[in-house]
SEFI-856098 format. One record per residue (C-alpha): x, y, z. Coordinates in pm, whole numbers, plus 32768, in hexadecimal, padded with zeros to 4 digits. Layout:
N
XYZ...
END
This chain:
724
6D8D7B6AA4116EC97BA3A34C6EF87BA1A1D66F347A37A15A70637A15A08170F578CB9FFE72597899A0A172EB780A9F5E72D679799EBD72837A6D9FEE73407BA8A01274397B66A12D73AC7C11A25074537D39A2EA74B17D2BA45174447EA6A47572F37E73A39E71AF7E82A431715F7D25A4AE714E7C61A5E572AE7BEEA63372DE7A5EA66271897A28A5E0711D7977A48B6FEF7915A3DE701A77B9A3496F14772DA2646F0375D2A1D86E9475ABA0616E4B7451A0A46E2973DCA20E6E4D7282A1B36F9972A9A10770377345A24D718B72B6A254725373D1A2F272747383A47073E47373A45573EE74CDA3BA7303753EA4BF740174B5A5D3750F7550A52A747776A5A52173EC7668A68D729276A6A625719E76A4A736701276B3A7016F6677CFA7856E0A77C2A7006D3E7760A5D06CBA7871A4E16B437820A4E56AEA76FEA3F36BF07722A2FF6D20764DA2DD6DF2775EA37D6E867792A4CA6F417898A595709F781CA62371CB78A5A6CA732C7877A691746478EDA748751C7914A60C75137A51A53373DC7A53A43E74E77A3DA32775A2790DA3B974597861A3EE73E878B0A28075257824A1FD74F776D2A2B7739376A6A24573D97705A0E1741275A7A083729D7539A0B971DB75AC9F90709D753EA04670C47660A138705477BFA122711E7893A21071097A14A26D71597AF0A39070447B68A46970247CC2A3CE6FA47DDAA4A16E8A7E91A3CF6DD97FD4A3FF6CED80C0A35F6D4C8111A1E66E42821DA1B46E058317A0A96ED9845AA0656E428597A0DF6F1886589FC16E2D874F9F0A6E7486B19DA86E6585589E196D1C85189D496DD285629C026ED884529C4E6E1E834A9B8D6F6082699B876F5482579D0F6DDF82519D3A6CF082359C006BA582A99C6A6B1182979B0B6B1D84139ABF6B9884A799756B02836198BB6BE38289998C6B8781329A086B7981109B856C7080339C126D63804C9AF36E8880B59BB96FC080419C7A6EFD7FEF9DC26FD880F69E886EBE81369F9D6ED77FCB9FE7704E7FCE9FDD704880F8A0C96FAF8010A1CE71037F44A1C871E78061A1B671F581D5A127736581CFA10774858228A1CD75A08333A1BA76A48220A20B767781AEA0AF772B82779F8E76AA828C9E2D779D83099D1976E983EA9C1877CB84049ACB772985189A0A7721867B99DE774C86CA9B4A765587159C5075C8886A9CD3763787FC9E3C7582893F9ED0742688DF9E42732A88E39F6172BB87849F17740F86F19F0174FB87A19FE574A386D0A11674D8857DA03E763186029F9E776F85449FF8788D85DAA0CE79E4855CA0B77A5E8504A2097BC18527A1A57B958692A13E7B9A87CFA2007A9888BDA1357B348A07A0C07C9889FBA14E7D2989E49FEA7DEA8899A0377DE2873D9FAC7DA686BBA1077D5D8546A09F7E8F85379FB47DBC84CB9E717E1985E09D8A7CEB86BD9DC97CCD87EE9E997B9D88219F5D7AE586ED9EAC79EC87099FAB78BB869B9EE8796685E69DBC7A4686749C9E7A2887119B4E7B08861C9A5F7AF4872D994D7BA388349A197C62875C9AF57BDD881C9C327B0C87B09D6879CF88679D0D78AD877A9C3E77B188979C2676C788489B0A76C5894099E675BD8872990574BA87EC99F474C9868E9987758386009ABB74B886AD9BAD736886159B13741684B99B35748585119C9D731985819CF67295841F9C68739483609D4E738084389E8172C2857F9E9E7276859EA018712C84FAA060700C853EA148708D86A6A17A6F64875CA0F3703187CF9FD4701E87989E68705086209E1870CB84E89EB071E384199E2B71D2829E9E3772AF82C69F86723883CCA072739383ADA10874CE8360A06476198400A008764584829E9B77C984A49E3277CF85629CE578E4854B9BC978B486319AB1795485DD9968783486509881783A87C29833773488C8981476BE883096BB76B586D1974D77E386589695791085C297327A5984FF96D17A9D838B97257BDB840297D57B1184C198CD7A1883B8990C7B4F82BC995F7BC583D69A4F7A6D83C49B157A6282589B187BBD82589BA37B7A837F9C997A4882AA9D1E7B17815A9D327C2682139DE07B2B829F9EEF7AB381369F397C0B80809F507CDB818B9FFA7D808130A1287CF1823BA20B7B8C82E2A2037B0481CFA12179C4823CA07D78A08124A06A784681439EFB778780219E7676F680A59D2B772881A29C32764882409B4F76AE827B99E57595832D990E765F835697E176F282AC96B4779682BE955A78D7827794867960814094297A07801694EB7AF380AE95E27BE47FAF96827C5180A397887AF180E997FC7AA97F8D980D7BD87F5298F17B56806F99D37A047FD499DC7AB77E889A397B5B7F239B417A1F7FA19BDF79BD7E349BDB7AE97DD79C967A997EDC9D8579407E519DBF78927F669D2A77497F289C4D775B7FF69AFC75EC805F9A9B75D180F0994774DB817F98607491809D9722747481B996367361828F957D736E822F940A7284810A941F738E802993B273BE7EB8940075077E9E94DA752C7D4A9473756D7DB4931075F97F08934C76D77F3794637695806F954A77C980A4962677EE80AE974076A57FE1975A77267ED49679785F7E7B971778857D26979C78AE7D28990977CD7C8B9A1177CC7DD89AE5771E7E8899D8758E7EA399EA75087F4698AC739D7FF498E2728E802A97CE7168810A980C700080E198286ED681D298546DA5821F99466CD3812C98866DE78011988E6E4A802897286FAB800596B17025816C966C702981A994F07183825C95237217814E95F473258057957A72EC7EDE95B2739C7D9395AF73197C43961D74847BE6967075107D4496CE74127E17977873BA7DA198DA728B7E43994371AC7F7999157162808599FA708381BD99F0711E82A898D86FF8838F984E6F9684D798DA705284B49A27705885DC9B0D718E862A9BC2727687349C42734788249B4C742C89319B66739F8A849BEC72F489CF9D1571E889759C10713D883D9B9F710887BD9A42707186969980715885D098BB714A848497E572538382977A7314826397FC73DA834C98C272AE836999A17278821299A873D781C19A2D73BE827D9B6A727681C59BC9734F80809BC1745E81319C5C738681969D7F72FC803B9DA774717FCF9DCC74A080C99ED77363805F9F9873E37EE39F85752B7F51A01F747A800CA12E73B27ED7A16674E87DEFA18176467E88A16776E17D3AA11E765B7D0E9FCE775D7D199EBA77357DAA9D5276C07C5A9CBB75C87C229DD475417D8D9DA275237D5C9C1474757BFF9C5073777C729D3573287D989C7572F67CC69B2D72557B9B9BD771697C789CAF70D87D279B926F6F7D139B316F507C1F9A006E9A7CB298DC6E757C2897846EC87D7996E3702E7D64973A70657BE29711711C7BEE95CE71B87D54960A72747D11974E733F7BFC980972347BE2993070E07C1E986F70A47D079991707B7E649A0671117EF79B4E706B7EAF9C8770FA7F099DC46FFB7E6C9E9E6EDB7D999E746E0D7C559ECD6E0B7ADB9E736F887AEA9E666FA67C159D7170877D429DC371FA7D6C9DD971E47D8E9F6F70D07C9F9F9F713C7BA39E9370E37A269EC7710178FF9DD5712F79DB9C9C720C792A9BA172B079C89A64734578CF997973A0795E982674B87935973175987A7896FF768479E29603767579A094E575857AD6949F750F7A4793627427790F9343750278989220766E78C091FB7766788B90F278C77821914279E3776590AB7AA6762691267B707652925A7AC077A592C67A7777E0941A79157838946C78D078E195BF77A4786B9660770D7913979F75D87925985E754179C4998D74AF78C69A80743D795D9BCB7338793B9CDC731A7A909D63745D7AEA9DDC74F879899DD8757F78DA9CB474AF779E9C38756C764C9BFF763076579AC675A3757E999E766A751D986F7625757C971575E17447962B7666744494CC759A736B93E475DA7314927874A8728391AE73F5723092F47520717A93A375D771F894C3774C722A946377D072F7958D777E73D096B87814751D973978297556989A77E676CE98F8788877419A41783678809AF1792779929A73798D79E69BBF79B5787E9C327B1C78D59CB97A7879D89DA67946792C9E3F78EC7A5D9F0278717B119DE677537A199D7D77647AA09C2A764879D09B8D76D579D59A35775B789099AD783E7880988678EB777997B7798B774496527931766995387A32761C942C799775F892F679BF7494924D79B7742F90E178E574CF8FD777637495901D764274FF90D7762774E1924B7532754E934375A175D594927493759F95A97493767496B873D1763A9811725B767397D8725E75E2966F72E2772795EB73A876B394AF74A7776293CA74F376D5926D767476D0922676C276BE90C17841765990AC78C076B68F4D7A2176A78EA87AAD77F88E8B7BDD783E8D907CA079698D6A7C4A7A6F8C597D3C7B398B857D147C898AB87D7C7C95894D7D447DCC88787C8F7D7187367C497E2E85E67B0E7F02863479C67E6C85F5788E7EF98670774B7E36864D762B7F27860774E07ED4868A738C7F60868E734E7E8687D8723F7E9688E0725F7FC289D772787F1C8B3E721280948BBD72D8808F8CF072F581CB8DCD73F5824C8EB9747F81418F9D739380128F1E73E07EC58E95732A7DBC8DAD73407C4E8DB973397BB28C5173037A3D8C18741979E28B2473B9795C89CD74BB786089CB75AD77E88AE576B778CE8B2677FF78188B3978BA78F08C3A7A0078BE8CE57A0B774A8C5E796476828B3E78B275918C3477FD76B58CEF76A977328C74760B786C8D0574A878BE8C9A74767A1B8D3A751D7B498CF374F27C758DEC75247DBA8D4375707EF18E11753480608D7F76A980968DF977467FE28CD0778E7E918D7B76E47D298D7476FA7C0E8E66767D7AA28E0A76517A408F7075D07B48905174937C03902D75047D23910E753B7E9790BF76A87ED290217672803E907D77408173901C7855814890EE793A806A901B7A317F8990BD7B687EFD90567B6E7D87902A7B4B7C9190BB7A2B7D14917E79D07C12927878647C65928B78337BBE9141787B7A8D90A278837AEC8F2778BA7C528E9778D77CB48D2B792E7E2E8D1E794A7EB68BD0793180308C6E78BB801E8DE1788681828E437781826A8EA9767D82828D9C7516832A8D92744F82868C6372FA831F8C21720B830C8AF072C682B089A5742082C78A47740281798AEC746F800C8AD073FD7F25899E74347DB7896074027CF5882474477B9087A774DD7B538656752F7A36857374D178C885A074F377A1866B7619772686C576BD7868868575D0796886F876447AAD87A975BC7B7788BD76087CE888BF75D27DCF89E8760B7F3F898B762180728A7C75BB818B896F760182E389B375E982C08B19764083F18BD2772283F68D0E767F84708E57777385878E6F775785EB8CFD760086928CE575B386C28B7B766186418A4976578505897076ED84078A7777AA82D78A0F777A81A98942780A80588971779B7EF3897277CE7D7C89F977B97C5A890A77847AF3897377A879E8887976F1788E888F77BF7759890878F6783B8936797778D38A667A307A0A89AC79787B4E89F979A17C7E892579A17DE6899F797B7EF388917995806688BC78FD816587E07905829D889079A482B789F079BD842F8A0878CA84F08AED7980862F8ABC7A2186418C1C7B9385C28C3E7B51853C8DA27A6484258D117AA584058BA97B4782D68B197B03820D8C5D7BC082F78D457AE082CD8E627A60815C8E007AA07FE58E477AEF7F218D067B197DB88D437AAB7C428D877A737B8E8EB57A577A1A8EA37A1F79D08FFB7A3D7A7E915A7BA17A62915A7C117A708FDF7C097B908EFD7CAD7C2D8DDE7CAD7DBA8DD97CCE7E6F8C977CD77FB88D3B7C6880568E9B7C1581CC8E977D1A82048D7C7CDA82678C117D3981338B487C1881248A557BD38200892F7AC5823488147AB2811087177B58802487E77B257EA888187B937DB0891E7B747C4089177B657BA18A707BD37A2B8A517C2079248B217D5778C28A537E7A799B8A7D7EEF7A358936803D7A8F88F380137C1289197EF97BEA8A277EDB7D208B0E7F157C838C787E9C7D318D987E4D7C148E767DE27C218FEF
END
């Protein structure tokens, strides 16, 4: 009999897929609760036979399978599935198939049998189609590789080798893609990375040669923007994205591109790059991207383009052949969607060869490949439905629960409702924003709230966020589907805004009793004023930080920051010359101009890229007696990451009990390199809230040896104003 799938969450049936036309299997969870005769009549359901002694029956309908499913969707008591045509299990006859643990893990090389993406059962449903085009934005592809060439896309609007731009898109003979670096129509790979990615997605399957891709049949479109060293420019990445969008949306010879693979990252936030990715969304293209390989939490440290905020972005982490999170892989409970095989992955490389590589660069194309299989199964699926099926259809695993949005690893097809292609009644309901469990905001601040709430590809019913104070309900915030204006997208991401009220402590309760503590505090404007130099010498306790680390210090007295009524009790100290009183997240070497919206409070005496080690470190001490104690935090002879040897710089921050005034004292700010001396590459300023800051200097040499700055809430007559 067919595979049972819940109608409320099933992959929409493809009219070309392998199932009996006009036949459905319908099961009743509780026969006594059957109340759907009217729906049966609307769908023109006719009984054929009972399926043994189960609560299931085989029925016929003159409607299309999809239309009947959409009618029966409204009865949650029904489990509905096409009557799939099954056959003996398909496995690839490729000579190196046994090495592809990500597709079928047979337990070799100390692996665990079955820890894979379920490719073999997926191939019973579809092995892919050349009608579906996958964009690979990378180092290019060796399109002549024997295991790739039959799956390489050919531009239907271009005549090969005639030296003419036949399709008038600005590229001569862009038969298989383009080279954005040189502006030519030849995306040949001179690095190997893109060819490896291409093989994972779509090396020709079952051809008795080499490996098999997730898709045996597909069309791989290659856009080269990374050079022979694997490096590239944002501008060229945008060219690739624009090229692919234009192919899909042009008036003639449109190309059916549903997904792009993006195994690359780096750089700061780029508005133009984000806009280009949003244009992909508008063209109904899923943007699959590697989460990164620095073992960072993407919730805390943005890793672009994976960290851009767009519903067509699907960020992918990596796991190994025993089902553990890869030690190199970035993660993020609110930002990384799912994990996929990413360690010791065998695939094609340049020179007609094969090679094992590791990284989230290898994990992402497994997901891209499954997205292509889904489109082969049902070409009507949009980017949101592809993303939702991949996320919801994954295999639940405790190892990934606190490290990904889904808490799941990639599964193309499986049983018991699991698997992207066999998804049934799999709900994902989790908060995306705020990313932190505790937030600090000032009155009137707009706090973005969002969550993903899906059942397989379908959006679930929206549920409001409840706002409580001291256990009493004060308000509710209705979250709406972010693409509610375009219902065909079925986004499944629900969004809303909470406007922070008067100062106090509030609890934002999301569905599933997931709560966020919101502390609303008063935020005043700070001012800088030069004072006579006065450095407080301390012996102090060595915090013993190392490069790119932080330390949370319990304050010896309440810190009166931004307003006399405020009381902060934790001081989060970064090795990089910056402090936050609210966020225990890494303030990394990439110093920002203020205000920096990711943080509520920032105290930056000298925010730059430091490298503490040994005695050249950060120290703290408490001096004096209550109620006038002082907390001194000193960066002592700390070197800049780029300065190598030398004494480094010495400076301190001084907090005073019952006083919101803060002192910045600079003893030595000379590294011996003019590009970084005197704060020339640093941020020096104070941020009171997410949208209120005072900047003394940003990447400008305005501090000097033996200098003191008082940072006060009262504006002195001769204050330095650099408000933002």
